[in-house]
VOKOLSE-495801 format. One record per atom (N, C-alpha, C): residue in one letter; x, y, z. Coordinates in steps of 0.001 Angstrom, whole numbers, padded with zeros to 6 digits, always signed. Example, Ala and Ser with C-alpha at 12.3 -4.5 7.8 and 13.67 -1.06 7.14 Angstrom:
a+013190-005690+007800
a+012300-004500+007800
a+013200-003300+007800
s+012850-002250+007080
s+013670-001060+007140
s+012900+000030+007870
END
This chain:
m-042860+095686-002775
m-043961+095844-001852
m-043617+095137-000545
l-043980+095770+000557
l-043691+095210+001867
l-044749+094182+002262
p-044327+093127+002966
p-045302+092136+003433
p-046322+092784+004366
r-047526+092261+004375
r-048594+092865+005171
r-048346+092755+006664
r-047530+091820+007095
r-047272+091634+008520
r-046206+092572+009061
l-045490+093209+008189
l-044399+094094+008604
l-044964+095427+009085
p-044692+095819+010334
p-045219+097076+010862
p-044618+098275+010128
l-045464+099041+009468
l-045004+100109+008588
l-044232+101206+009312
l-044671+101606+010503
l-043964+102672+011221
l-042553+102237+011604
a-042405+101006+012042
a-041076+100503+012406
a-040183+100411+011176
v-040759+099947+010073
v-039986+099822+008835
v-039588+101202+008310
a-040506+102144+008380
a-040194+103505+007926
a-039048+104086+008735
d-039029+103799+010031
d-037945+104281+010882
d-036617+103651+010476
v-036625+102357+010195
v-035401+101653+009779
v-034931+102181+008425
i-035855+102328+007485
i-035508+102825+006151
i-034894+104213+006258
s-035487+105045+007088
s-034984+106412+007260
s-033626+106435+007956
s-033508+105688+009056
s-032253+105734+009821
s-031086+105106+009071
l-031359+104095+008246
l-030287+103450+007478
l-030143+104032+006077
n-031044+104957+005734
n-031020+105609+004422
n-031047+104582+003284
l-032036+103680+003350
l-032150+102600+002372
l-032839+103080+001106
d-032364+102595-000030
d-033069+102867-001283
d-034020+101700-001567
s-034800+101791-002635
s-035818+100773-002909
s-035206+099394-003157
h-034049+099345-003793
h-033380+098059-004037
h-032971+097409-002716
q-032440+098194-001799
q-032015+097664-000504
q-033219+097197+000322
v-034336+097919+000212
v-035559+097516+000909
v-036041+096174+000364
r-036025+096013-000950
r-036442+094741-001556
r-035539+093594-001122
r-034231+093830-001077
r-033295+092781-000665
r-033518+092374+000787
a-033719+093358+001655
a-033948+093067+003078
a-035275+092330+003264
t-036290+092750+002535
t-037600+092107+002616
t-037533+090669+002117
s-036837+090466+001021
s-036690+089126+000466
s-035952+088210+001438
a-034888+088705+002050
a-034128+087907+003012
a-034973+087581+004238
m-035746+088550+004698
m-036610+088353+005851
m-037661+087274+005556
e-038271+087336+004394
e-039265+086336+004017
e-038630+084953+003889
h-037405+084905+003407
h-036690+083629+003287
h-036474+083006+004671
i-036173+083827+005658
i-035981+083331+007025
i-037264+082693+007542
v-038384+083364+007322
v-039666+082827+007800
v-040031+081555+007041
q-039744+081512+005748
q-040023+080303+004972
q-039187+079123+005460
r-037943+079386+005812
r-037093+078313+006349
r-037595+077845+007700
a-038030+078787+008537
a-038592+078414+009836
a-039863+077587+009639
f-040673+077961+008647
f-041892+077210+008348
f-041546+075785+007913
a-040541+075639+007091
a-040135+074318+006611
a-039604+073447+007750
r-039079+074060+008791
r-038504+073320+009917
r-039440+073238+011120
r-040674+073689+010981
r-041594+073727+012118
r-041820+072315+012660
t-042067+072266+013945
t-042291+070984+014611
t-043456+071102+015582
g-043863+069990+016092
g-044830+069937+017181
g-046146+070615+016905
a-046500+071544+017782
a-047813+072187+017752
a-048049+073013+016494
k-047006+073471+015847
k-047169+074305+014653
k-047119+073499+013357
r-046974+072201+013454
r-046848+071349+012273
r-048098+071375+011393
h-049263+071541+011977
h-050521+071521+011228
h-050826+072845+010515
l-050092+073895+010812
l-050360+075208+010230
l-049861+075304+008795
n-050626+076010+007946
n-050107+076319+006615
n-049209+077553+006735
y-048565+077949+005643
y-047599+079042+005719
y-048230+080344+006226
e-049394+080699+005715
e-050033+081949+006129
e-050349+081949+007620
e-050864+080838+008116
e-051164+080733+009543
e-049882+080786+010373
f-048843+080115+009890
f-047561+080135+010593
f-046997+081548+010640
a-047008+082249+009506
a-046479+083611+009455
a-047270+084545+010369
d-048555+084288+010523
d-049374+085102+011423
d-048990+084927+012886
t-048323+083829+013221
t-047907+083599+014613
t-046619+084340+014961
v-045911+084849+013961
v-044672+085596+014214
v-045051+086982+014734
p-044572+087361+015921
p-044923+088669+016477
p-044417+089830+015600
e-045138+090940+015628
e-044762+092111+014829
e-043341+092573+015127
c-042967+092537+016401
c-041623+093005+016760
c-040548+092135+016111
h-040839+090854+015898
h-039858+089977+015248
h-039749+090281+013759
w-040874+090629+013125
w-040821+091004+011710
w-039945+092234+011528
s-040143+093251+012351
s-039353+094474+012195
s-037887+094235+012552
l-037644+093399+013556
l-036266+093055+013917
l-035567+092330+012765
m-036259+091348+012165
m-035667+090626+011029
m-035379+091575+009873
f-036295+092503+009616
f-036083+093451+008529
f-034834+094287+008790
e-034706+094800+010004
e-033549+095642+010320
e-032245+094855+010254
v-032238+093652+010786
v-031026+092830+010754
v-030647+092497+009310
c-031636+092136+008494
c-031355+091822+007087
c-030826+093048+006354
a-031391+094213+006634
a-030912+095447+006005
a-029467+095724+006422
l-029159+095563+007694
l-027789+095785+008171
l-026815+094817+007511
i-027219+093571+007369
i-026344+092582+006731
i-026090+092964+005272
h-027135+093377+004570
h-026952+093760+003164
h-026124+095033+003017
l-026094+095846+004067
l-025235+097032+004071
l-023819+096698+004552
e-023598+095410+004838
e-022314+094902+005332
e-021933+095510+006678
r-022935+095768+007491
r-022735+096272+008854
r-022981+095094+009802
f-022088+094114+009672
f-022256+092838+010341
f-022204+092945+011863
a-021326+093774+012387
a-021207+093910+013840
a-022498+094456+014438
e-023115+095416+013773
e-024378+095975+014257
e-025499+094938+014170
a-025519+094178+013090
a-026539+093133+012931
a-026376+092082+014021
y-025144+091693+014287
y-024880+090705+015330
y-025279+091240+016699
a-024933+092483+016990
a-025271+093081+018282
a-026785+093156+018475
l-027494+093549+017439
l-028951+093642+017508
l-029577+092263+017716
t-029092+091278+017000
t-029595+089908+017145
t-029306+089367+018543
s-028108+089594+019029
s-027734+089111+020366
s-028583+089765+021448
a-028806+091073+021322
a-029628+091779+022303
a-031064+091269+022276
a-031589+091032+021086
a-032960+090531+020974
a-033078+089132+021570
r-032089+088295+021346
r-032119+086946+021921
r-032077+087000+023439
a-031260+087895+023969
a-031163+088023+025426
a-032480+088510+026028
l-033159+089408+025339
l-034435+089932+025833
l-035564+088933+025729
h-035574+088148+024663
h-036690+087245+024390
h-036389+085794+024717
r-035350+085580+025482
r-034987+084208+025824
r-036090+083609+026685
s-036571+082467+026279
s-037609+081786+027043
s-037015+080533+027655
p-037526+080126+028798
p-036973+078926+029417
p-037251+077700+028559
a-036304+076804+028559
a-036453+075565+027787
a-037502+074691+028457
p-038324+074028+027646
p-039334+073145+028245
p-038672+071948+028915
t-039217+071561+030044
t-038670+070409+030764
t-039795+069422+031011
t-039416+068174+031212
t-040416+067146+031484
t-040583+066931+032974
g-039614+067309+033743
g-039683+067113+035185
g-039943+068420+035910
p-039920+068375+037231
p-040123+069592+038003
p-038950+070543+037809
p-039158+071847+038041
p-038067+072796+037864
p-036923+072495+038826
v-035726+072714+038361
v-034544+072481+039169
v-034297+073728+040000
e-034111+073535+041304
e-033862+074667+042181
e-032378+074943+042259
r-032060+076221+042359
r-030666+076593+042576
r-030280+076228+043998
e-029027+075991+044184
e-028551+075583+045497
e-028872+076632+046551
s-028745+077905+046215
s-028957+078966+047188
s-030402+078987+047691
t-031388+078736+046815
t-032782+078734+047259
t-033149+077407+047896
a-032523+076339+047475
a-032837+075026+048028
a-032402+074937+049485
t-031322+075579+049852
t-030825+075488+051220
t-031589+076405+052165
t-032294+077386+051661
t-033026+078309+052525
t-034461+077887+052745
r-034965+076907+052032
r-036356+076454+052178
r-036479+075448+053315
s-037616+075490+053942
s-037915+074525+054991
s-038933+073547+054433
y-038676+072253+054523
y-039543+071231+053980
y-040315+070479+055056
s-040429+071037+056247
s-041130+070318+057307
s-042597+070634+057348
END
Protein backbone atom coordinates (compact mmCIF):
# COMPACT_ATOMS: atom_id res chain seq x y z
CA UNK A 1 0.00 0.00 0.00
CA UNK A 2 1.24 3.47 -0.87
CA UNK A 3 1.68 6.10 1.84
CA UNK A 4 -1.15 8.63 1.98
CA UNK A 5 1.21 11.54 1.31
CA UNK A 6 2.46 10.13 -1.98
CA UNK A 7 0.71 11.83 -4.93
CA UNK A 8 -1.03 9.01 -6.79
CA UNK A 9 -0.92 10.53 -10.29
CA UNK A 10 2.83 11.14 -10.06
CA UNK A 11 3.42 7.64 -8.70
CA UNK A 12 1.26 6.08 -11.40
CA UNK A 13 3.34 7.88 -14.01
CA UNK A 14 6.59 6.60 -12.46
CA UNK A 15 5.24 3.05 -12.14
CA UNK A 16 4.12 3.12 -15.77
CA UNK A 17 7.26 4.72 -17.21
CA UNK A 18 9.61 2.41 -15.29
CA UNK A 19 7.35 -0.62 -15.74
CA UNK A 20 7.49 -1.48 -12.03
CA UNK A 21 5.89 -4.59 -10.60
CA UNK A 22 4.29 -4.73 -7.14
CA UNK A 23 7.48 -5.98 -5.47
CA UNK A 24 9.50 -3.09 -6.93
CA UNK A 25 6.83 -0.60 -5.83
CA UNK A 26 6.99 -1.97 -2.27
CA UNK A 27 10.79 -1.76 -2.23
CA UNK A 28 10.80 1.83 -3.50
CA UNK A 29 8.09 2.82 -1.03
CA UNK A 30 9.93 1.19 1.85
CA UNK A 31 13.18 2.96 0.94
CA UNK A 32 11.39 6.28 0.60
CA UNK A 33 9.78 5.91 4.03
CA UNK A 34 13.17 4.98 5.50
CA UNK A 35 14.62 8.25 4.16
CA UNK A 36 11.88 10.28 5.84
CA UNK A 37 12.29 8.35 9.09
CA UNK A 38 16.02 9.08 9.08
CA UNK A 39 15.36 12.76 8.41
CA UNK A 40 12.87 12.74 11.30
CA UNK A 41 15.46 11.20 13.61
CA UNK A 42 17.96 13.91 12.63
CA UNK A 43 15.55 16.87 12.80
CA UNK A 44 16.78 19.98 14.53
CA UNK A 45 15.62 23.41 15.57
CA UNK A 46 12.08 24.43 14.70
CA UNK A 47 11.00 20.91 13.73
CA UNK A 48 12.29 19.26 16.92
CA UNK A 49 8.89 19.47 18.65
CA UNK A 50 7.02 17.70 15.82
CA UNK A 51 6.01 14.05 16.04
CA UNK A 52 6.62 11.81 13.02
CA UNK A 53 3.20 12.36 11.44
CA UNK A 54 3.48 16.13 11.74
CA UNK A 55 7.03 16.04 10.39
CA UNK A 56 6.02 13.88 7.42
CA UNK A 57 3.20 16.32 6.67
CA UNK A 58 5.78 19.09 6.22
CA UNK A 59 7.47 17.22 3.34
CA UNK A 60 6.17 18.72 0.07
CA UNK A 61 4.30 16.40 -2.32
CA UNK A 62 6.88 16.95 -5.04
CA UNK A 63 9.59 15.63 -2.69
CA UNK A 64 7.60 12.48 -1.93
CA UNK A 65 7.23 11.68 -5.62
CA UNK A 66 10.87 12.56 -6.30
CA UNK A 67 12.04 10.24 -3.50
CA UNK A 68 9.82 7.46 -4.84
CA UNK A 69 11.23 7.80 -8.35
CA UNK A 70 14.84 7.97 -7.17
CA UNK A 71 14.37 4.93 -4.92
CA UNK A 72 12.76 3.00 -7.78
CA UNK A 73 15.65 3.89 -10.10
CA UNK A 74 18.18 2.79 -7.50
CA UNK A 75 16.42 -0.54 -7.00
CA UNK A 76 16.43 -0.99 -10.78
CA UNK A 77 20.20 -0.33 -10.63
CA UNK A 78 19.83 2.75 -12.83
CA UNK A 79 22.21 4.70 -10.65
CA UNK A 80 23.23 7.34 -13.21
CA UNK A 81 19.59 8.32 -13.78
CA UNK A 82 18.91 8.43 -10.04
CA UNK A 83 21.97 10.62 -9.51
CA UNK A 84 21.02 12.94 -12.37
CA UNK A 85 17.47 13.32 -11.06
CA UNK A 86 18.70 14.01 -7.52
CA UNK A 87 21.28 16.53 -8.74
CA UNK A 88 18.72 18.35 -10.88
CA UNK A 89 16.25 18.50 -7.99
CA UNK A 90 18.91 19.87 -5.65
CA UNK A 91 19.85 22.55 -8.16
CA UNK A 92 16.21 23.58 -8.56
CA UNK A 93 15.35 23.58 -4.87
CA UNK A 94 18.56 25.00 -3.51
CA UNK A 95 17.76 27.51 -0.81
CA UNK A 96 20.16 30.11 0.51
CA UNK A 97 21.95 29.17 3.69
CA UNK A 98 20.78 31.06 6.76
CA UNK A 99 23.17 33.75 7.91
CA UNK A 100 23.43 35.70 11.13
CA UNK A 101 24.77 38.87 9.57
CA UNK A 102 23.70 41.06 6.69
CA UNK A 103 23.84 39.56 3.19
CA UNK A 104 27.23 39.67 1.55
CA UNK A 105 27.30 41.73 -1.62
CA UNK A 106 29.14 40.62 -4.70
CA UNK A 107 31.98 42.83 -5.74
CA UNK A 108 30.28 43.78 -9.00
CA UNK A 109 27.16 45.16 -7.26
CA UNK A 110 29.09 46.69 -4.38
CA UNK A 111 31.17 48.86 -6.70
CA UNK A 112 28.15 50.17 -8.63
CA UNK A 113 26.18 51.35 -5.57
CA UNK A 114 26.33 54.87 -4.28
CA UNK A 115 26.38 55.19 -0.48
CA UNK A 116 26.11 58.97 -0.21
